[in-house]
C-alpha positions in Angstrom: -54.6 54.0 71.9 -58.2 53.3 72.8 -60.5 54.5 76.2 -63.9 54.1 77.2 -65.8 56.7 78.1 -64.9 57.6 81.1 -61.0 57.4 81.2 -58.4 59.2 80.3 -54.3 58.8 79.1 -52.1 61.4 80.6 -48.7 61.3 78.3 -45.8 63.1 79.1 -41.5 63.1 78.2 -41.2 61.3 75.1 -38.1 60.6 74.0 -36.9 59.8 71.2 -32.8 59.4 70.8 -29.8 58.1 68.6 -27.6 56.5 71.7 -24.9 58.0 69.8 -26.1 61.1 70.1 -27.0 61.1 73.8 -27.7 64.9 73.8 -30.1 64.8 71.0 -33.4 64.7 70.7 -35.1 64.0 67.4 -38.3 64.5 68.2 -40.0 68.2 68.3 -42.2 69.0 71.5 -40.8 66.4 73.0 -42.8 67.3 76.7 -45.6 69.3 75.1 -43.9 72.3 77.1 -44.6 74.4 73.2 -48.0 74.1 72.5 -50.4 76.0 74.5 -54.0 74.1 72.9 -52.9 71.4 70.2 -50.2 69.4 70.4 -48.1 71.1 68.2 -45.4 69.1 65.9 -48.1 66.2 66.5 -50.3 64.7 64.3 -53.7 63.4 65.3 -54.9 60.3 62.7 -58.8 59.7 64.2 -61.2 57.5 63.6 -64.7 56.5 64.6 -66.1 59.1 66.5 -62.1 60.5 67.7 -61.7 63.8 66.8 -59.2 67.0 67.2 -60.5 66.7 70.2 -59.0 63.5 71.7 -56.0 65.3 72.2 -55.8 68.1 74.8 -52.9 69.8 75.9 -52.5 69.9 79.8 -51.5 72.2 82.7 -52.3 69.7 86.0 -51.2 65.7 86.4 -48.4 66.7 84.1 -45.2 64.2 85.1 -42.6 67.4 84.7 -42.7 70.7 83.3 -45.9 72.8 82.4 -48.3 71.2 79.7 -48.9 67.5 79.1 -51.3 65.8 76.7 -54.4 64.0 77.8 -56.3 61.1 75.5 -59.8 60.4 75.7 -61.4 58.4 73.0 -63.9 55.9 72.9 -66.4 54.0 73.3 -64.9 50.3 72.6 -62.7 49.9 68.7 -62.9 53.4 68.2 -59.0 54.0 68.0 -56.5 56.8 67.2 -53.1 57.6 66.2 -50.6 60.2 67.7 -47.2 60.9 66.9 -44.5 62.5 64.7 -42.4 61.6 61.6 -38.3 61.9 62.6 -34.9 61.2 60.9 -33.6 57.9 61.6 -30.2 55.5 60.2 -30.1 52.0 59.5 -28.0 50.3 61.9 -27.9 52.6 65.0 -29.3 52.2 68.7 -32.1 54.5 69.8 -33.2 54.4 73.6 -37.1 55.3 73.3 -39.1 56.5 76.5 -42.3 58.4 77.3 -44.4 59.1 80.7 -48.6 57.5 80.4 -50.6 56.9 83.2 -54.1 55.8 82.3 -56.9 56.9 84.7 -60.6 57.0 85.8 -63.5 53.8 85.8 -64.8 52.0 83.5 -65.9 48.5 82.1 -64.3 48.9 78.9 -61.0 47.7 77.5 -58.4 50.5 77.4 -54.7 50.6 75.5 -51.8 51.9 74.2 -49.9 50.7 71.8 -46.3 51.9 71.0 -45.3 51.5 67.2 -42.3 53.0 65.5 -42.0 52.2 62.1 
């Protein structure tokens, strides 16, 4: 993720589910409800001026539940990686979903890329 100094991402309701077992969530703390100040179960790898403050747990403006992540890291060409590992089986199909909202103003680029490794 990358934002400029006046933009924010709000992330909530992240989900990874094997379609052969649709009732089983493969992520820990997918809605950030088990978090108060840090995103428990999630890893933040920050670069440049981004630090552990790039990701904050907030309780307003969330898509569902009480908590979500507010992400802010900038200026341009400063980015961080936010995610977690989960067990997957080669050949299986997975449904991946999340709620992401960008807000704020500013002239610098803002982007979010989703990668599965």
